[in-house]
N, C-alpha and C positions, 0 to 999 in steps of 0.2 A: 358489410367488408367496407375498409374507406378506403375510398376511391383514389386519394394519394399515395398509398400503402402498398394500392394491387396491382398487378402488369402482369398483363395476357403477351405473351409476345412466342417468336420462332425461339426453340431451342437453340440453332445457330448464332440466335444475336446473342447480345448478352445483356442480361439485367442485374442492376444494383442490390445486392442486400447486406448491409449492417455493416457499410464500407467496401465491398468487394462486389466483383463486376463476373456473376455465374454465365457460364455460358454451358452447351456440349457437343466436344471436341467431332469434329468431321474429317480431321488426318488422316490419311490413308500413310503414312509414312511407316515401314517397316522396321518392326525392331528383332533381335535374337532373344527367345526366350531362354531358361533355365536349362529345357534337353534339346536347344540346339535349334530349334525350327522358329524360322520366322514371319513372326505375326503383325499385326495391324495392332498395335498394345492401344493407341491410344482414339482409336474412334469409336464412338459412342462415349467414351467416358464425360464427367464433368470435371471442369476446370476452374479454379476459381485466378483472378487476376487484381492486382494491383490496383487502381485507377492512376490516371497520370494526377488529375487533381487534388489527392487526397494526399500525396506528397507533398507537392507544390504548395497545397494549401498548408498544409504544417509551416512549412518555409516562411511563408509571407505572415503566416497568423505570429509565428517566435521571432518577426521583424528580419530574421536571418539575411536576407535576399532581397534585391528589390529585381523587378524585368525589365530589361531593355528589349526596342526592336533595333536590328540591323537595317542598314538600306536592303537589304533582302527580304524582308518583313518576316525573317526568322527570332521568334524569341533566344535572347543573352541573358542568363543569369549573371548577377554580382554579387557574390558577398560581399555582408555589412557587418559593423560591431554592435555588437548589442549594449546598449547606453544601463540598461539598466542592471547590465552583471560590473559593470567595471568595478566599482566602488567592492566588490566582494573579495574573498582570498582566492591566493590559485586552487587549491585543490575545492574550493566551493563552486568557481566555474566552472571546471574541468568535469567534476561528479553532475554538477545542472547538464551537461552537454551529453556526457556519457548517457545519465537516464533519458533524455529526450530520445536519443538515436536506440538504444536498448529498448524502450518503451515501443517504439513506432514498430520496429524489428518484430519483438513477439509476438505485437497484433496479424503482422500479416506472415508471417514464419510460414503458415500451413499453405499458402498462395503459390500457384506455380511459378510465378513470377517474382518471388520475394528477393530475389538476385538484386531488382529495382533501387530498393534500399539503400544497398549501396550509393547509388548515387546521392541521395538523401544525406547521408552522412557524411563522405565527400566534402555537399555545399556548408555542410553545418562544422567540418573542422575549418576550413577556410574561412566562417565566418567569428570561428573562436580562435585561431591566431588574431584577426582584427579586432577580437576583444581586447585580449592581451596586449597585442601594438597601441591600442588607444590608452590601456591602464597607465602601461610604462610610457607613453609620449612617442614611441619609435615604429619601425615599419616588420613589415611580416618576416623578410629575410633576416631581421636582427632576433627578432623571437625564436624563427627556428635555427639558428645556431645556436640562441640560449637554454631552450628547453628540451630540443631533440637529441635523442640518443640511438643511431644509427636513425632508424626512419620511423621511430617513435616516439611520440609525444610525451615524453614524463614527465611528471612535478612529482619532487619530495614536500613530503608534510612530517610533523613531529607528532607522537604520539606516547605516550607512558611508558610502551613500549621499547622502545628509542625511535629511529628516523627510520620513514618505509617510503615506496613510491608506491603511484598509479600510473598507468597510459591511458592514451584516448583508445574508447573502443576498437577490440582487433580480433574478436571471437568471428566473422566472418556475415554470414547472410542465407547460408546454405537453407533451402527447405526442409523442413519437421515434418515430420509424418504424423507427428499429435500436436496437438494445442500445448502451449506452455499454459500451467493450472497456476493458477494465486489466488490467494484470499482475497485480494482487492485490487483486482482487474480493473477496476473506475475510477481509483485511484490516481489522481494527475501527480504526476513527480515533483511538479512544484507544492504541490500541498502535502506531501511525505518527506520534508528536510529533517525531523527528526523523528525517528523510529522507535517507539518503545519497546525494549524488550520485553518486559515482564507486564503486560497491561491488565486488567480485568479481564477481558475477554480472550487474553491466550489463556488464563488459569482457568477458566473455565472450558475452553477446548480441549484442555489437558485430560479430562472426565475420572480426577479423582478427589476424592474428598481430605483437604487438607489437615484434619481431623485424625482420621484413622488409615489415610491412604489407601481406601479401599476404592474399586474403581465403579463408577456409578453415572450413569447418562442423565439423571434428572437432578444435579445439582442445585444448592439453595444457595444465598448471600447471607449470610449473617456481619450487620452493622452497627457499628456503637456510634456515639454523637462527637466523645472525646476520649483518646486514650488515657489522660487521666484522672477518668472517670471511673477507670478498670479498679474492681477490689475482689480481695480475696485469691487464692493461689491452684483456681481449679486450673485445667489444663489447655483450655481453650483460650483463658487470659493470659495464661504465663506464654501460650503461641503466640500470640497477637501481640503483649510488649515487646518479645522476641524479633517477631517479624517486622516492630512497628509499623503495622498498620491497623486500619479501623477496619475492614474488610476480611472477613473467612471466607472461603469458598469450601463449603462443607455437603456430606449424604441429607437426606430428610431426616435419617436419625439422629445422628450428631445436632442437627438444628433445633429439633424437639429436647435433647439432653442437656442441651445448653439453654433452652428457654425455660424447662423446668429448674434447673439450676438455681436461673433469677428470678424465679417466682418462690423457691423455698428461701433467697438469700433477703426477698421482701419482708415477708411474713415469718419473724426471727422471733415472735416474741417483744421486741423491743416496740415502741410507737413510731407512728409515720405522720406527720403533719404538715399539712399546707393551706396555703390561705384556702377559706372555704367549706375543709375538711373535717371534718369531726375523729378524732382520734380513736380508733380501732386498734382492740386488743388482737392475740390471735384468739380465735372461736368466734370474731364476729361482734364481741359486746362492746359495750361503749365503756370509758374510762368509770371505776366504780367511784372512785374520788373528787371527779370534779360534775356535778350533774350540771342540764343547759340553766341558765339565767332563766327566774322567773319573770315574763313581759308584764303579767296583770297587773296593775293597782292595787 
């Protein structure tokens, strides 16, 4: 085992694993059970905690704060504007902050002290205020007056369906009993600006043949080089033209049928010539009309 990844310690001490501090509680606090009896429900249970340096490190990574030491030697967090976001649209700035707050909370949502992410969100909110203030060359007070509806920071944006609004994250930081499941848990918010809604991966994960609509777990991909090269009125050809896609997600049976139709169209009694290839007629015989030239003198 790797010494850097292995730690042997007392169960009462905290051990770092996957960004969590893990320990076994020794709390003797009494709580009432469902049946009404007082029990020590926390004693001997495994606890997960959010390490302080993790959420502080994220704030420093985003350059959202700077840490000052006061005269008493205590740390003081000062929110900063983020210059890289200043030139973006209002909705993009808000969406970026929301994604970063929601992402950290989703990761630590099963921790016993997940409420600590609330402090991270509060500092991110003031960093967002200062980013907007820097963008419009004003102060935080004016930004709050301009954008806050009640206590909610609200940004309006235009869509094809009309004008819509969105707010800064407000879903709370309550502990979840089960972890949030995502397909792309390792994808950072800054690399998922424009999520495509109908990718090839999503089409495969539907486990449905696009040609016969049959449920299938071992789908295959049929691909053509150019749509303009498609000829004939076969069902798969018409479907590709309708979808305007060069790929079809099909079951093995449909895939074999597509290739068998392609083979039948290629050997149709008409000569097919190519550079360096002799003309071949159906049946495999060379053209009787033209024999190979005699190279002997």
